[in-house]
N, C-alpha and C positions, 0 to 999 in steps of 0.2 A: 503540416495541417497544425492548425492553433489547438493548443489544450488550456483550458479556461478552468481554475483551480478557483471555487468555491466554499466559502464557508459554510456550515450548516450545524443547526443545534450546539452545544455548549464548544465543540473542539474538532466534529468530523470536517473532513474534507468531500465533495462531487467532482465530478471532471466532465467538462466536455468537451469532446473532441470533432472538431470540426474542419470536414472537408472542404474548400473552398471552390473547388472543382465541379464536385457533383451537387455541392449546398448540400450534403447529409449532414447530420448532427447526431453523434454519440452520446448519449449518459452513463458514466460508469457508478454506479450505487445512488442513491436517493433517500439518503438521510430527512429531509426535510422538504419541504415544497416548493413556499415563499423565495426563498434565496434564488431557486435555480429556475423557476419561473421568469423571475423579475432579470435576471443573468438573459435566459433565452430572449426575454422583450429587447433588453440592451442593445443587445449584440445584431436584434433581426432575424435569429435564428428559429427554422422550424425543426421540431424534433424525430427524431428520424428512428430511434432505439434505443433502449436502455440493456446495459449490462450489467447482473447482479455477479459481486462477487460470492459473497456468502449469507445463509439467513437471517443473521440478527438484527435485531428491530432497529437500530440506528443504523442500519443501511438499508432499508426498505420501507420504514414507517411513511417517505412522502410520497410512495409509488401511485396508491389511489389516487390525490388531490394533483398529480403530476398530468396522470393519463385522463383524467377530466377536463381537463385545459389546454394538453397538448397529447393527444392522442398517437399512441406509437410504441412498435413492438416491443416484447419485451422478451430479452433473453437470461435460460439461468442456464445451471450444471445439470445434466438430467439424472447423474446420482442421486442428486439434494433435491428433487424436482416435491420430493412428498412434505417439507416444511419451506420450501419459496413461494413466493407468490404464484399467483397462475401463470405460466410463460406460454406464450405463441411459438419460442421457438426454445427444445432441449440443445445442449452443446455437450463434449465429450473435453476433456485434457486433450491437447494437437488437434484440436480444431480449429481453422480459420476463419473469422467469420467475417462478414461482411465490415466493411471499412478495414482492414488487411488486420487485425489483431490476430494473434495465437493464442489461445487459453495454455495456459499451464496449470497445471495440479500442485496446488499452494496448500497443504493441510499441515498442521500443528496447534492453529487457534482453534480451529473447526474441522474437521473430518472432510466434509465437501469445500473446503473457500478454494478459490481460484485464483490466477492471475491473469492480467493482458497484457500480450506482449507488443508494440506496436514497431518492429523491426527500424522501418524506414524514417520514424520519427525518434527513435533511440528513448523512447521512455518504455515505461513498465509500471502495469497500476497492482499495485501490492498489496491494497486493503489493508488485511489485520495481520498480514506473515509480516516480511519484513518491512520494518516503519522506520523515519528519518532517527539514525542513530540508537534501534532497536529492533525487537521485535513483538509481535502480539504474545497476551500470554496465553498459555495452552490449555484452554478449556475443554476439551474435548480430545485433542490429539496426543503426541508423545515425544520428548524431545529428540529423539530419535527422525520422527516424520520431518518437526520442521529445520531440524540440521539439511535432511534430504531438500526443504523443498529450498533455502537459503542456497546450499551449495549448487542446485539450479539454476541462479540469479547470478552466480557469484560467476558464472560460466560465460556472461555477458560483457561485451566490452565495457571500456572503464565508463566512457561518455555517454553512457545508458541513465537517464534521471527517474529518480525512484520517485513516484506520485502515492505515497502512504496514506490511510482511510483518517488518519487522524492530526492531531497536533499535540503532540509529548514531546516535544522536541527537548523543551527545558529539561523537561522530569528526565531524558532517555538521557540526556548528555551528560547532566548531575551526576546519575547512578556510572554511566559510562566513563566519567572520569579516570578511573584506575587502569583501565584496559587501552585506554584510546593516544592516538600516536601525540607527545606532548604539542608538539607544534600547531598542529593541528585542533588540539582542542582550545590552545588558546586562545586560533584565531576565528573558532565560532564563535567560543565563549562572548568574544568582543564583538561580534555581529551580530548574536540573538539580539540584543536588547532595542538595536535600531530597528530589526523589522518588526519585533511589538509595536515600536512607536510611530510605525508606519500604517503600520496595520496587512502587511506584508505577509505571504505565508512562510513557512519555514519548508515546508516541503518541496520535492522538485531537487533534491541534490544529487549528484551524481555518484553513481556506483564507485567512478577513485576518491571520491569522498568518503564516502561510508564505508571504507577500506581501512582509513585512519580513523574513523570515530567511533563504529557501530564495534560492540565488544563481538554479534554475534558471526561476524564475517570476518575474527581476527581470532576464532579459536586455536588457527593450526602455529601460531606465532608461539614461541619457546615463552618469553617475555610473557603474556596473555596469560597463561597456565602458569604461568610464575605467581601474578597476582591473584589467582584463583587458589591460590594453595596447593593447584594439584598439578605439580613441578613431571612431564615426562608424560603426563597424562592426553588420552587420544582427544583430538578436538570435539569429538562427540559429548567425552565426560565432563570436556571445559562448556561447553556450552551448555549441556544439564543442570552443571553446576551455577554458572552465572543465571542462568534462568531462573532456578532456585532462587536465589538469591535477590532476583528483581520482586520477587512474586509476595516472599518477604520484606522485601521495603519498607 
């Protein structure tokens, strides 16, 4: 199934997952209505449903205007329904949703955050949990929760594509440099300016690539613990320290 990557607001991403066989189209997050509606028009697709990853305004603010122009079912985490927009359907982590997405519990950035895994498409929509070359700020959750969330993702196959909620790749990579594989870092640093010049997205990297670049997927490596000034520390302690440093950067 094709994945359409849509830039929204200043640095958000939204996604359309389209099934050519059924004609159904799923929107993942709704930061801003206009670019999403325009992409639907350009592709000639009708919106079937909307999946919400978490309650933050920059993932839901476009919802009302989208629904006015393209009525669709809204799905969200039942445990977080009290602060999500009105839902037509509530799900729980572990559920398999229409279109084939499996809901992963993904706390850390927020308590009720979820991710959506399409195994057949080798696609994981992580929003503000695992991000391109980084992870989301711990607004509500703990470093332990984020560690467990990322460990769940890390168990997926290497060719899984990671579709995150923001284009923070440049800043994340600059911070990640001391913890990254040097060869992979050099290659990605050379690639990013071209992507920016062409207006191409930075999201959709593979899990294999992120294992080389993303410090939060590398906390088990002795060289990363050394770079964090924590030789011999547990991976959990290394993640917590690296995230603390990112928050202070």
